[in-house]
Steps between C-alpha positions, in 0.01 A plus 500: 500500500661625186593839664680308777692314245592821322618654828716203573645508155592867535655429845702222357623706205604782742677253716701362215566839349639609838752208495589584143551873570715432809711236317575731210565788727742298715683384190539857380624635837721202598719534192589855589544441871721191466736663243865545590447877506127565578537879503617506142235238399231714665615816321498310165175310559294743702172456309534121526547527882204731544276284286615185689441660841159625386393154390611364841300775677187441291466161676466664841217734395184438698153557348267534799180528309492178316193300436621235723512714805156639437355155472678373814288430807520753779652414828264426789677746721635838379819456710604192304 
């Protein structure tokens, strides 16, 4: 029972950290893209843009071998 609670806690922490990473990344990138001259802003703040874009991409990373998938029940039919 305690290990299930720990798994759920980790899943919740990862879920919230994904929102945080995407929000921070969006804020970093939006400031550059919405500037009056985005090309100049990108040249001046290249590291900020790359960091923001990386934070946004981190949220779309999939971890196929998580404990949740290993513990999931198998489908009755292999075609499902």
